[in-house]
Backbone as JSON Lines, residues from 0, in Angstrom:
{"i":0,"aa":"X","n":[0.85,-1.41,-0.11],"ca":[0.01,0.16,-0.07],"c":[1.0,1.33,0.17]}
{"i":1,"aa":"X","n":[2.05,1.52,0.58],"ca":[2.74,2.67,0.61],"c":[3.62,2.58,-0.56]}
{"i":2,"aa":"X","n":[3.76,1.9,-1.18],"ca":[4.33,1.79,-2.65],"c":[3.56,2.79,-2.98]}
{"i":3,"aa":"X","n":[1.49,2.3,-3.27],"ca":[1.37,2.98,-3.53],"c":[0.36,4.65,-3.75]}
{"i":4,"aa":"X","n":[0.96,4.81,-2.27],"ca":[0.9,5.79,-2.0],"c":[2.25,6.59,-2.3]}
{"i":5,"aa":"X","n":[3.1,6.31,-2.22],"ca":[4.58,6.57,-3.04],"c":[4.31,6.9,-4.47]}
{"i":6,"aa":"X","n":[3.95,5.98,-4.91],"ca":[4.01,6.44,-6.66],"c":[2.93,7.44,-7.26]}
{"i":7,"aa":"X","n":[1.61,7.97,-6.18],"ca":[0.67,9.11,-6.63],"c":[1.62,10.39,-5.9]}
{"i":8,"aa":"X","n":[2.33,10.53,-4.96],"ca":[3.06,11.3,-4.28],"c":[3.98,11.72,-5.55]}
{"i":9,"aa":"X","n":[5.14,11.17,-5.77],"ca":[5.73,11.03,-6.93],"c":[5.21,12.07,-8.19]}
{"i":10,"aa":"X","n":[4.03,11.33,-8.28],"ca":[3.18,12.16,-9.43],"c":[2.41,13.48,-9.6]}
{"i":11,"aa":"X","n":[2.26,13.88,-7.82],"ca":[1.0,14.29,-7.76],"c":[1.57,15.81,-7.84]}
{"i":12,"aa":"X","n":[2.68,16.22,-6.94],"ca":[3.37,17.13,-7.02],"c":[3.84,18.02,-8.51]}
{"i":13,"aa":"X","n":[4.72,16.97,-8.85],"ca":[4.75,17.96,-10.77],"c":[3.03,17.96,-11.58]}
{"i":14,"aa":"X","n":[2.35,17.41,-11.44],"ca":[1.39,17.26,-12.16],"c":[0.47,18.98,-10.79]}
{"i":15,"aa":"X","n":[0.22,19.02,-10.18],"ca":[0.32,20.46,-9.84],"c":[1.16,21.51,-9.98]}
{"i":16,"aa":"X","n":[2.25,21.42,-9.89],"ca":[2.93,22.67,-10.74],"c":[2.68,22.8,-12.02]}
{"i":17,"aa":"X","n":[2.62,21.97,-13.06],"ca":[2.0,21.62,-14.14],"c":[0.53,22.62,-14.41]}
{"i":18,"aa":"X","n":[-0.06,21.6,-13.68],"ca":[-1.83,22.88,-13.66],"c":[-1.31,24.3,-13.52]}
{"i":19,"aa":"X","n":[-0.72,24.27,-12.21],"ca":[-0.56,26.05,-12.21],"c":[0.26,26.53,-13.17]}
{"i":20,"aa":"X","n":[1.4,26.01,-13.91],"ca":[1.28,27.08,-15.17],"c":[0.5,27.39,-16.06]}
{"i":21,"aa":"X","n":[0.14,26.0,-16.57],"ca":[-1.19,26.38,-17.49],"c":[-2.54,27.33,-17.22]}
{"i":22,"aa":"X","n":[-2.44,27.45,-15.53],"ca":[-3.5,28.55,-15.44],"c":[-2.63,29.91,-15.35]}
{"i":23,"aa":"X","n":[-1.5,29.78,-15.0],"ca":[-1.21,30.93,-15.46],"c":[-1.04,31.29,-16.51]}
{"i":24,"aa":"X","n":[-0.93,30.46,-17.66],"ca":[-0.62,31.01,-18.61],"c":[-1.59,30.7,-19.69]}
{"i":25,"aa":"X","n":[-2.88,30.98,-19.06],"ca":[-4.21,31.01,-19.65],"c":[-4.45,29.62,-21.0]}
{"i":26,"aa":"X","n":[-3.81,28.3,-20.77],"ca":[-3.73,27.05,-21.23],"c":[-5.43,26.64,-20.88]}
{"i":27,"aa":"X","n":[-5.8,26.93,-20.3],"ca":[-7.4,25.8,-20.18],"c":[-8.5,26.33,-20.08]}
{"i":28,"aa":"X","n":[-9.68,25.92,-21.06],"ca":[-11.03,25.96,-21.07],"c":[-11.58,25.97,-19.62]}
{"i":29,"aa":"X","n":[-12.29,26.91,-19.99],"ca":[-13.63,27.53,-19.0],"c":[-14.5,26.47,-17.66]}
{"i":30,"aa":"X","n":[-14.23,25.16,-18.56],"ca":[-14.74,23.55,-18.35],"c":[-13.83,23.83,-17.18]}
{"i":31,"aa":"X","n":[-12.38,23.23,-17.56],"ca":[-11.28,22.92,-16.69],"c":[-11.43,24.22,-15.37]}
{"i":32,"aa":"X","n":[-10.76,25.3,-15.85],"ca":[-10.7,26.33,-14.66],"c":[-12.17,25.75,-13.72]}
{"i":33,"aa":"X","n":[-13.57,25.81,-13.97],"ca":[-14.44,26.13,-13.26],"c":[-13.86,23.89,-12.18]}
{"i":34,"aa":"X","n":[-13.89,22.95,-13.27],"ca":[-13.64,21.77,-12.13],"c":[-12.46,22.31,-10.98]}
{"i":35,"aa":"X","n":[-11.38,22.96,-11.55],"ca":[-10.13,23.13,-10.38],"c":[-10.84,23.78,-9.31]}
{"i":36,"aa":"X","n":[-11.52,25.07,-9.43],"ca":[-12.11,25.89,-8.32],"c":[-13.23,25.04,-7.8]}
{"i":37,"aa":"X","n":[-13.94,24.38,-8.72],"ca":[-15.18,23.28,-7.43],"c":[-13.49,22.6,-6.5]}
{"i":38,"aa":"X","n":[-13.07,21.95,-6.95],"ca":[-11.73,21.27,-6.11],"c":[-10.71,22.62,-5.08]}
{"i":39,"aa":"X","n":[-10.56,23.37,-5.44],"ca":[-10.48,24.14,-4.62],"c":[-11.02,24.75,-3.51]}
{"i":40,"aa":"X","n":[-12.08,25.02,-3.75],"ca":[-13.39,25.42,-2.79],"c":[-13.79,23.76,-1.76]}
{"i":41,"aa":"X","n":[-13.5,22.6,-2.5],"ca":[-13.95,22.04,-1.61],"c":[-12.88,21.22,-0.76]}
{"i":42,"aa":"X","n":[-11.77,21.56,-1.13],"ca":[-10.34,21.69,-0.41],"c":[-10.47,22.53,0.62]}
{"i":43,"aa":"X","n":[-10.88,23.31,0.34],"ca":[-10.88,24.77,1.78],"c":[-12.08,24.17,2.43]}
{"i":44,"aa":"X","n":[-12.8,24.31,2.13],"ca":[-13.94,24.17,3.1],"c":[-13.59,22.68,4.23]}
{"i":45,"aa":"X","n":[-13.29,22.25,3.45],"ca":[-12.79,20.9,4.28],"c":[-11.87,20.65,4.95]}
{"i":46,"aa":"X","n":[-10.71,21.32,5.02],"ca":[-9.95,21.66,5.68],"c":[-10.38,22.72,6.84]}
{"i":47,"aa":"X","n":[-11.27,24.12,6.31],"ca":[-11.26,24.84,7.62],"c":[-12.4,23.87,8.49]}
{"i":48,"aa":"X","n":[-13.46,23.28,7.9],"ca":[-14.03,22.34,8.74],"c":[-13.24,21.57,9.97]}
{"i":49,"aa":"X","n":[-12.45,21.26,9.16],"ca":[-11.58,19.95,10.08],"c":[-10.71,20.95,11.35]}
{"i":50,"aa":"X","n":[-10.1,22.0,10.84],"ca":[-9.59,22.89,11.57],"c":[-10.32,23.38,12.52]}
{"i":51,"aa":"X","n":[-11.69,23.88,12.1],"ca":[-12.5,24.22,13.09],"c":[-12.88,23.03,14.25]}
{"i":52,"aa":"X","n":[-13.28,22.45,13.48],"ca":[-13.82,21.22,14.25],"c":[-15.54,21.22,14.35]}
{"i":53,"aa":"X","n":[-15.72,22.2,13.46],"ca":[-17.06,22.54,13.34],"c":[-17.78,21.84,12.72]}
{"i":54,"aa":"X","n":[-19.26,21.69,13.15],"ca":[-20.76,20.84,12.52],"c":[-21.47,21.13,12.86]}
{"i":55,"aa":"X","n":[-22.33,21.2,11.86],"ca":[-24.04,22.09,12.3],"c":[-24.88,21.08,12.26]}
{"i":56,"aa":"X","n":[-25.05,21.22,13.48],"ca":[-25.63,20.75,14.81],"c":[-27.28,20.85,14.25]}
{"i":57,"aa":"X","n":[-27.78,22.29,14.39],"ca":[-29.03,22.69,14.18],"c":[-29.42,22.83,12.96]}
{"i":58,"aa":"X","n":[-30.6,21.62,12.73],"ca":[-31.59,21.52,11.94],"c":[-31.74,23.18,10.53]}
{"i":59,"aa":"X","n":[-32.34,24.43,11.51],"ca":[-31.78,25.67,10.88],"c":[-30.93,25.52,10.35]}
{"i":60,"aa":"X","n":[-29.97,25.62,10.41],"ca":[-28.68,26.08,10.1],"c":[-28.19,25.05,8.88]}
{"i":61,"aa":"X","n":[-28.76,24.03,9.28],"ca":[-27.84,22.9,7.97],"c":[-29.08,23.2,7.0]}
{"i":62,"aa":"X","n":[-29.96,23.58,7.14],"ca":[-31.1,24.17,6.31],"c":[-30.65,25.19,5.58]}
{"i":63,"aa":"X","n":[-30.42,26.23,5.85],"ca":[-29.81,27.39,5.51],"c":[-28.21,27.11,5.02]}
{"i":64,"aa":"X","n":[-27.61,26.27,5.08],"ca":[-26.57,25.96,4.66],"c":[-26.41,25.3,3.06]}
{"i":65,"aa":"X","n":[-27.64,24.36,3.31],"ca":[-27.54,23.54,2.21],"c":[-28.36,25.02,0.28]}
{"i":66,"aa":"X","n":[-29.08,25.88,1.3],"ca":[-29.7,26.93,0.33],"c":[-29.18,27.64,-0.06]}
{"i":67,"aa":"X","n":[-28.04,28.41,0.78],"ca":[-26.8,28.87,0.54],"c":[-26.17,28.59,-0.47]}
{"i":68,"aa":"X","n":[-25.68,27.14,-0.37],"ca":[-24.84,26.12,-1.34],"c":[-25.79,25.84,-2.76]}
{"i":69,"aa":"X","n":[-27.13,25.53,-2.52],"ca":[-27.97,25.82,-4.28],"c":[-28.36,27.24,-4.71]}
{"i":70,"aa":"X","n":[-27.89,27.5,-3.75],"ca":[-28.25,29.13,-4.72],"c":[-26.78,29.4,-5.76]}
{"i":71,"aa":"X","n":[-25.96,29.3,-4.59],"ca":[-24.71,30.25,-5.26],"c":[-24.28,28.92,-6.74]}
{"i":72,"aa":"X","n":[-24.68,27.73,-6.23],"ca":[-24.26,26.59,-7.76],"c":[-25.23,26.59,-8.8]}
{"i":73,"aa":"X","n":[-26.48,27.31,-8.17],"ca":[-27.26,27.41,-9.28],"c":[-27.31,28.69,-10.19]}
{"i":74,"aa":"X","n":[-27.3,29.89,-9.56],"ca":[-27.3,31.46,-9.98],"c":[-25.71,31.94,-9.85]}
{"i":75,"aa":"X","n":[-24.74,31.87,-8.93],"ca":[-23.61,32.21,-9.56],"c":[-23.11,31.51,-10.53]}
{"i":76,"aa":"X","n":[-22.76,30.13,-9.69],"ca":[-21.47,29.06,-10.76],"c":[-22.45,29.19,-11.77]}
{"i":77,"aa":"X","n":[-23.54,28.76,-11.94],"ca":[-24.3,28.5,-13.85],"c":[-24.9,29.02,-14.38]}
{"i":78,"aa":"X","n":[-24.91,30.37,-13.59],"ca":[-25.2,31.84,-14.55],"c":[-27.04,31.3,-14.94]}
{"i":79,"aa":"X","n":[-27.69,30.48,-14.12],"ca":[-29.39,30.21,-14.21],"c":[-30.34,30.8,-13.79]}
{"i":80,"aa":"X","n":[-30.02,32.14,-14.9],"ca":[-31.23,33.34,-14.14],"c":[-32.37,33.04,-14.78]}
{"i":81,"aa":"X","n":[-32.84,32.15,-15.4],"ca":[-34.05,31.9,-16.03],"c":[-35.87,32.25,-14.69]}
{"i":82,"aa":"X","n":[-35.41,32.11,-13.97],"ca":[-36.31,32.01,-12.5],"c":[-36.0,33.03,-12.2]}
{"i":83,"aa":"X","n":[-35.01,34.3,-11.81],"ca":[-34.9,35.07,-10.9],"c":[-34.99,36.15,-11.88]}
{"i":84,"aa":"X","n":[-36.05,37.53,-10.93],"ca":[-35.67,38.68,-12.07],"c":[-34.66,39.76,-11.72]}
{"i":85,"aa":"X","n":[-33.65,39.24,-11.2],"ca":[-32.69,40.01,-11.01],"c":[-31.22,39.49,-11.46]}
{"i":86,"aa":"X","n":[-31.16,40.6,-12.61],"ca":[-29.87,40.18,-13.57],"c":[-28.19,39.73,-13.35]}
{"i":87,"aa":"X","n":[-28.66,40.88,-11.62],"ca":[-27.21,41.18,-11.36],"c":[-26.32,39.21,-10.96]}
{"i":88,"aa":"X","n":[-27.19,38.81,-10.7],"ca":[-26.69,37.83,-10.54],"c":[-25.76,36.71,-11.58]}
{"i":89,"aa":"X","n":[-26.08,36.75,-12.13],"ca":[-25.65,36.17,-14.0],"c":[-24.32,36.81,-13.92]}
{"i":90,"aa":"X","n":[-23.6,37.81,-13.61],"ca":[-22.6,38.78,-13.78],"c":[-21.91,38.38,-12.9]}
{"i":91,"aa":"X","n":[-22.2,37.68,-11.35],"ca":[-21.82,38.02,-10.3],"c":[-20.31,36.61,-10.06]}
{"i":92,"aa":"X","n":[-18.94,36.68,-9.8],"ca":[-18.28,36.2,-9.62],"c":[-17.72,35.96,-8.7]}
{"i":93,"aa":"X","n":[-16.84,34.25,-8.05],"ca":[-16.57,34.42,-6.66],"c":[-15.02,34.73,-6.99]}
{"i":94,"aa":"X","n":[-14.73,35.06,-6.15],"ca":[-13.67,35.42,-6.22],"c":[-12.37,34.65,-5.51]}
{"i":95,"aa":"X","n":[-11.05,33.82,-5.27],"ca":[-10.58,33.0,-3.83],"c":[-10.26,33.41,-2.98]}
{"i":96,"aa":"X","n":[-10.75,35.18,-3.19],"ca":[-9.87,35.72,-1.92],"c":[-11.02,35.27,-0.97]}
{"i":97,"aa":"X","n":[-12.15,35.53,-1.37],"ca":[-13.2,35.33,-0.83],"c":[-13.42,33.98,-0.18]}
{"i":98,"aa":"X","n":[-13.5,32.75,-0.49],"ca":[-13.49,31.78,0.44],"c":[-12.11,31.48,1.94]}
{"i":99,"aa":"X","n":[-11.44,32.29,1.19],"ca":[-10.24,32.46,2.61],"c":[-10.57,33.04,4.14]}
């Protein structure tokens, strides 16, 4: 098992460096950038929740969390503005700095 982990470790760092270079050089499609952004947000959220050791125990807080996540996914990331009277959400973008 440790051999498999070592093989992944050896390939992961160069892959991430090449990925960073591709981002810097604008060589990726918007779909690839979105996928990388989703991974980045997932990674950050996972680490923050592990560091804070915070869980959502209150059901109403959990509903708020899910609703906000659905709103961000549907209106901000996907630009689904068909059911909304507000056209500002289609042009909204999330900055990496907003996540930290």
